[in-house]
C-alpha positions as CSV (number, residue, x, y, z in Angstrom):
1,M,31.8,-2.3,15.7
2,K,32.3,1.3,14.6
3,V,29.8,3.1,12.7
4,L,30.6,6.5,10.8
5,F,27.1,8.2,10.1
6,V,27.1,11.0,7.6
7,H,24.5,13.5,7.3
8,D,24.3,17.1,6.1
9,R,23.0,18.3,9.7
10,C,24.2,18.1,13.1
11,G,20.9,19.1,15.3
12,E,17.2,18.5,15.2
13,Q,15.2,19.4,12.2
14,G,13.0,16.8,10.6
15,G,12.3,13.2,10.7
16,A,15.6,12.1,9.1
17,E,17.6,14.1,12.1
18,A,15.6,12.4,14.7
19,N,16.3,9.1,13.1
20,V,19.9,9.7,12.9
21,R,20.2,10.6,16.4
22,Q,18.0,7.8,17.7
23,S,19.9,5.3,15.8
24,A,23.2,6.1,17.2
25,E,21.7,6.3,20.7
26,G,20.5,2.9,20.1
27,L,23.8,1.5,18.8
28,A,25.8,3.1,21.7
29,R,23.4,1.5,24.2
30,R,24.1,-1.8,22.5
31,G,28.1,-1.2,22.7
32,D,29.1,0.2,19.5
33,D,31.2,3.2,18.8
34,V,29.5,6.1,16.7
35,A,30.8,9.1,15.3
36,L,29.2,11.7,12.9
37,L,30.4,13.5,9.7
38,H,28.3,16.2,9.0
39,G,27.6,19.9,7.6
40,E,25.9,22.5,9.1
41,E,25.0,22.6,12.9
42,T,21.0,23.6,13.2
43,T,20.0,25.7,16.3
44,V,17.4,23.2,17.5
45,G,18.4,20.1,19.5
46,I,22.2,20.7,19.2
47,E,23.0,19.3,22.5
48,R,21.2,16.0,22.1
49,F,23.1,15.7,18.8
50,R,26.5,16.4,20.8
51,A,25.4,14.0,23.4
52,A,24.6,11.2,20.8
53,F,28.1,11.8,18.7
54,P,30.8,12.7,21.2
55,T,33.0,12.0,18.2
56,R,32.3,14.4,15.3
57,F,33.9,15.7,12.0
58,A,32.4,18.8,10.4
59,W,33.0,19.2,6.7
60,S,31.8,22.9,6.8
61,A,35.0,23.8,8.2
62,G,37.0,21.8,5.4
63,R,35.6,19.2,3.6
64,D,38.6,17.3,2.3
65,A,40.1,17.4,5.8
66,A,37.0,16.5,7.8
67,V,36.7,13.6,5.5
68,A,40.3,12.4,6.2
69,Q,39.9,12.7,9.9
70,A,36.6,10.6,9.6
71,L,38.3,7.9,7.7
72,A,41.3,8.0,10.0
73,W,38.7,6.9,12.8
74,R,38.8,3.7,10.9
75,P,34.9,3.0,10.8
76,D,33.8,-0.6,10.2
77,V,31.0,0.8,8.2
78,V,29.9,3.9,6.8
79,Y,26.0,4.5,7.3
80,A,25.1,7.7,4.9
81,H,22.0,9.6,5.4
82,K,20.8,12.7,3.3
83,V,24.1,14.0,1.8
84,A,23.8,17.1,-0.6
85,E,27.6,17.5,-1.1
86,P,28.4,14.6,-3.6
87,A,32.2,15.2,-3.2
88,V,31.8,14.0,0.6
89,L,30.6,10.6,-0.5
90,A,32.9,10.3,-3.6
91,A,35.7,10.6,-1.3
92,I,34.4,7.8,1.0
93,H,33.7,5.4,-1.9
94,A,37.3,6.2,-3.1
95,A,38.6,5.3,0.2
96,G,37.3,1.8,-0.2
97,A,34.9,2.1,2.8
98,R,31.9,-0.2,3.0
99,V,28.9,2.2,2.9
100,V,25.3,1.7,3.5
101,R,23.0,4.4,2.4
102,M,19.7,5.2,4.2
103,V,17.1,6.6,1.7
104,H,14.7,8.9,3.6
105,D,12.8,10.3,1.0
106,H,12.6,11.4,-2.9
107,D,15.4,13.6,-2.8
108,L,17.8,10.9,-4.5
109,Y,15.6,10.8,-7.7
110,C,13.3,13.6,-7.7
111,Q,14.5,17.0,-8.4
112,R,11.4,18.6,-6.7
113,S,11.8,16.2,-3.8
114,Y,8.1,16.0,-3.6
115,R,7.4,13.3,-6.0
116,Y,4.1,15.1,-7.5
117,F,3.5,17.5,-10.3
118,P,3.8,21.3,-9.2
119,W,0.4,22.5,-10.7
120,S,-1.9,19.4,-10.3
121,R,-0.1,17.8,-7.1
122,K,-0.5,14.5,-9.0
123,I,1.7,11.7,-8.0
124,C,4.6,11.3,-10.4
125,T,5.4,7.6,-11.3
126,R,7.9,8.1,-13.9
127,R,11.6,7.2,-13.8
128,A,13.9,10.1,-13.3
129,G,15.4,11.2,-16.9
130,Y,15.9,14.3,-18.7
131,A,12.3,14.6,-19.5
132,C,12.0,16.0,-16.0
133,A,13.4,19.1,-17.4
134,L,10.1,19.8,-19.2
135,T,7.9,19.1,-16.3
136,C,9.8,20.2,-13.2
137,G,12.4,22.2,-14.6
138,V,11.3,25.7,-12.7
139,L,11.8,25.6,-9.2
140,R,10.7,27.9,-6.4
141,A,14.2,29.5,-4.9
142,R,15.0,29.6,-1.6
143,G,16.9,33.2,-1.1
144,G,18.5,34.4,-4.2
145,L,17.5,37.6,-6.3
146,L,14.9,35.7,-8.1
147,P,11.8,33.8,-7.0
148,V,12.3,31.0,-8.9
149,R,15.8,28.9,-10.4
150,L,16.1,26.4,-13.3
151,A,16.8,22.8,-12.4
152,W,18.9,20.3,-14.6
153,P,18.3,16.5,-14.3
154,G,21.9,15.6,-14.6
155,R,22.6,16.4,-10.9
156,I,19.9,13.9,-10.0
157,L,21.0,11.4,-12.4
158,R,24.8,11.9,-11.4
159,G,23.4,11.3,-7.8
160,L,21.7,8.1,-8.6
161,E,24.9,6.9,-10.3
162,Q,26.9,7.7,-7.2
163,A,24.3,5.8,-5.1
164,R,24.8,2.5,-6.8
165,S,28.3,2.5,-5.3
166,A,26.8,1.9,-1.8
167,Q,26.9,-2.0,-0.6
168,R,23.4,-1.7,0.4
169,L,20.4,0.9,0.5
170,V,18.1,0.8,3.5
171,V,14.4,2.1,3.3
172,A,11.6,2.4,5.5
173,S,8.8,1.0,3.5
174,A,8.2,-1.5,0.5
175,F,6.7,1.5,-1.1
176,M,10.3,3.4,-1.2
177,R,11.8,-0.1,-2.3
178,D,9.7,0.0,-5.3
179,E,10.9,3.5,-6.0
180,L,14.3,2.6,-6.0
181,T,13.7,-0.7,-8.1
182,L,12.3,1.8,-10.6
183,H,15.4,3.5,-10.9
184,G,17.4,0.6,-11.4
185,F,18.6,-0.7,-8.1
186,A,18.6,-4.3,-8.0
187,A,15.8,-5.3,-5.1
188,E,18.1,-7.6,-3.4
189,R,20.5,-4.8,-2.3
190,I,17.6,-3.0,-0.7
191,S,16.6,-3.7,2.9
192,V,13.0,-2.5,4.2
193,L,13.4,-1.5,7.9
194,P,10.3,0.0,9.4
195,I,11.2,2.8,11.9
196,G,10.4,2.2,15.4
197,V,8.0,4.8,17.2
198,R,8.7,5.0,20.9
199,P,5.5,3.9,23.2
200,A,3.4,6.9,24.3
201,P,3.3,7.4,27.9
202,P,-0.3,7.1,29.5
203,E,-1.0,10.6,29.7
204,E,-0.9,10.8,25.8
205,I,-3.0,7.8,25.5
206,S,-6.2,9.0,23.8
207,V,-9.6,8.6,25.8
208,H,-11.9,9.8,22.9
209,D,-13.8,12.1,25.0
210,Q,-13.9,14.9,22.7
211,P,-14.9,15.4,18.9
212,L,-11.7,16.9,18.2
213,I,-9.7,16.2,15.1
214,L,-5.8,16.4,15.3
215,Y,-3.5,17.1,12.9
216,V,0.5,16.9,13.8
217,G,3.2,17.8,11.1
218,Q,4.6,20.3,9.1
219,L,2.5,23.1,7.2
220,L,3.8,22.6,3.8
221,R,2.0,22.4,0.5
222,G,2.5,18.5,-0.1
223,K,1.2,18.0,3.3
224,G,-2.5,18.4,2.2
225,I,-3.7,20.5,5.2
226,D,-5.7,22.7,2.6
227,A,-7.4,19.4,1.5
228,L,-8.4,18.6,5.4
229,L,-9.8,22.0,5.7
230,D,-11.8,21.9,2.5
231,A,-12.9,18.3,4.0
232,C,-13.7,19.9,7.3
233,A,-15.9,22.6,5.7
234,R,-18.1,19.7,4.2
235,L,-18.9,18.2,7.7
236,P,-22.5,18.4,8.9
237,A,-23.1,21.9,10.2
238,A,-24.7,20.4,13.5
239,S,-21.5,18.3,14.2
240,P,-19.6,19.7,17.1
241,W,-16.3,18.8,15.6
242,R,-13.1,21.1,16.1
243,L,-9.8,20.7,14.5
244,A,-6.3,21.0,16.3
245,I,-3.5,21.7,13.9
246,V,0.2,21.3,15.5
247,G,3.1,22.4,13.6
248,D,4.5,25.2,11.4
249,G,5.8,25.8,8.1
250,S,5.9,28.1,5.0
251,H,2.2,27.7,4.0
252,R,0.8,28.6,7.8
253,G,-0.3,32.2,6.5
254,G,-2.3,30.8,3.6
255,L,-3.8,28.1,5.3
256,E,-5.0,30.4,8.0
257,A,-6.5,32.4,5.4
258,D,-8.1,29.4,3.9
259,A,-9.8,28.7,7.3
260,E,-11.1,32.3,7.4
261,R,-12.5,31.9,3.6
262,L,-14.3,28.6,4.6
263,G,-15.9,29.9,7.6
264,L,-13.9,27.6,9.9
265,R,-12.0,30.2,12.2
266,A,-14.2,29.3,15.3
267,R,-13.5,25.6,15.1
268,V,-9.9,25.7,13.9
269,T,-7.1,26.4,16.0
270,F,-3.6,26.9,14.8
271,H,-1.2,25.9,17.8
272,G,2.1,26.3,16.1
273,W,5.1,24.1,16.9
274,M,4.7,22.5,20.3
275,T,6.8,20.1,22.5
276,Q,5.8,16.5,22.8
277,E,5.0,17.3,26.6
278,A,2.6,20.3,25.4
279,I,1.1,18.3,22.8
280,A,-0.1,15.4,25.4
281,P,-3.3,16.8,26.5
282,L,-4.4,17.3,22.7
283,Y,-3.5,13.6,21.9
284,R,-5.3,12.8,25.1
285,Q,-8.7,14.4,24.0
286,A,-8.6,13.9,20.4
287,R,-10.8,11.4,18.7
288,V,-9.3,11.0,15.5
289,A,-5.7,12.0,13.7
290,A,-5.9,13.4,10.1
291,V,-2.9,12.3,7.6
292,P,-4.1,14.1,4.6
293,S,-0.9,14.0,2.5
294,L,-1.0,14.6,-1.1
295,W,2.3,13.8,-1.9
296,P,3.8,10.1,-1.7
297,E,4.6,9.8,2.0
298,P,7.8,7.7,2.1
299,M,6.5,6.0,5.3
300,G,4.4,8.7,7.2
301,M,5.5,8.1,10.8
302,V,3.2,10.3,12.2
303,G,0.5,7.7,11.5
304,P,2.0,5.0,13.7
305,E,2.8,7.8,16.3
306,A,-0.8,8.4,16.3
307,M,-1.4,4.7,16.4
308,Q,0.8,4.5,19.5
309,R,-1.8,6.7,21.1
310,A,-4.8,4.8,20.5
311,L,-5.9,7.3,17.8
312,P,-7.7,6.0,14.6
313,V,-6.3,7.6,11.5
314,V,-8.0,9.1,8.3
315,A,-5.5,9.4,5.7
316,F,-5.4,9.6,1.7
317,A,-4.1,6.5,0.0
318,A,-0.5,8.1,-1.0
319,G,3.0,6.3,-0.6
320,G,3.9,4.2,2.4
321,V,0.7,5.0,4.3
322,R,-1.1,1.7,2.9
323,E,1.7,-0.1,5.0
324,W,0.6,0.8,8.3
325,L,-3.2,1.8,8.0
326,D,-5.8,-1.3,8.2
327,P,-8.6,0.2,6.5
328,G,-11.9,-0.4,8.5
329,V,-9.7,-1.6,11.3
330,T,-7.3,0.9,12.6
331,G,-8.8,3.9,10.6
332,E,-9.8,5.0,7.3
333,L,-8.0,5.1,3.9
334,V,-9.5,7.4,1.5
335,A,-8.8,7.6,-2.6
336,W,-6.2,10.2,-3.3
337,N,-7.6,13.9,-2.9
338,D,-11.1,12.6,-2.6
339,R,-12.4,15.3,-0.3
340,D,-15.9,14.1,-0.1
341,A,-14.8,10.8,0.9
342,Y,-12.3,12.2,3.4
343,A,-15.2,14.3,4.9
344,D,-17.4,11.2,5.4
345,A,-14.8,9.2,7.0
346,L,-14.0,12.1,9.6
347,A,-17.6,12.4,10.1
348,R,-18.2,8.8,11.1
349,L,-15.5,8.8,13.6
350,V,-16.2,12.3,15.0
351,A,-19.9,11.1,15.7
352,D,-19.3,7.6,16.8
353,R,-17.0,7.6,19.9
354,A,-17.3,3.8,20.5
355,L,-16.1,3.0,16.8
356,A,-13.2,5.5,17.4
357,E,-12.2,3.6,20.6
358,R,-12.3,0.2,18.8
359,M,-10.1,1.4,15.8
360,G,-7.8,3.2,18.1
361,R,-7.2,0.2,20.2
362,A,-6.8,-1.7,17.3
363,G,-4.2,0.8,15.9
364,L,-2.4,0.7,19.3
365,E,-1.9,-3.1,19.3
366,R,-0.6,-3.0,15.7
367,A,1.9,-0.1,16.4
368,R,3.0,-1.8,19.6
369,A,3.6,-5.2,17.4
370,L,5.1,-4.0,14.1
371,F,6.9,-0.4,15.2
372,T,9.0,-0.8,18.0
373,V,12.1,0.7,18.7
374,D,14.1,-2.1,20.1
375,A,13.1,-4.4,17.1
376,Y,14.3,-1.7,14.7
377,L,17.4,-1.0,16.6
378,D,18.2,-4.7,16.8
379,R,17.6,-5.3,13.0
380,L,19.7,-2.3,12.2
381,R,22.6,-3.3,14.0
382,D,22.4,-6.7,12.7
383,L,22.5,-5.4,8.9
384,L,25.4,-3.0,9.4
385,S,27.4,-5.6,11.1
386,R,26.7,-7.8,8.2
387,E,27.5,-5.2,5.9
388,S,30.9,-4.0,7.8
389,V,34.6,-4.2,6.7
390,S,35.0,-6.7,9.6
391,R,33.2,-9.2,7.6
392,E,36.0,-9.3,5.1
393,S,38.7,-9.4,7.9
394,P,40.5,-12.5,7.9
395,A,39.6,-14.9,10.9
């Protein structure tokens, strides 16, 4: 089977890019041919992407020519991921290619991408429409002369209409399936395919020997690290807890200021971005993992990744988190933005090593049973094969 991946980037950046690369590597190991039609190249992980995709077509050098060359490669199925250029997918659909579309996040139907209201951060449950211009019509600008820009819902609505041309859509959680059905997609055309997590090596499995709370992820507003800091400020003063924050992002400066204001700088360490090897000792020492996201996580794979390391997880009940966190068994699920309850859950696990070990081991068993890479790749290959053009070929 020949699979043409389509994605905005060639190189590492976030979870979508990791999924694109790992899926291609897994399909290639199973004997399939893969190629990548892409936009810009990133500066991180580019060599790994080039190794995963020996055949590449870059539309940054000329969109029409790149799409034509990619289609001349004669893929059996096109596996589209995040594509900001509507003309790319329009050309692919016009050529009659079979398209399976992976919906990673809320970009398809939310012009802010985060699916919560900008001022209150309350989660939005509305269907995208022209009323979005009233609530989310002014967005922060990245670059340009002005700090804000105007957004008109027409672009999102056109993108939704284009997505309906795909033969099948793939999501990582039932929550995301429900978001798509809210926006008019037929449930029978949506496949829920939980993404696999690679098993952690022994040196990353927690021994829960320190009262360390660990956060791993981007430092963005929707990730709720400010809520985590606020909850930590409510922990008992006599508790010896510490907080390690691993990751970087646009809100790092503000979060460091929050830690100072709350009197937490002696207990909180901002490590910045770290390699997986560098994080290993923190996983090993930590007693609990914090997933304080206030935006509705499409899946929140950082949680299963922590579970693979035998760490119990404390998270707000938002989005797809409910599908992997078993409250009272593998961690604690706290009502959205209830910071007192979040502090109470952290305090229990920090103070009770035996409880942390018991929940952590239950989480490890659950992650190994439900989120294996091999099972994910087998299901993905079966899905792409069933949707490929070869299905329509004469026997």
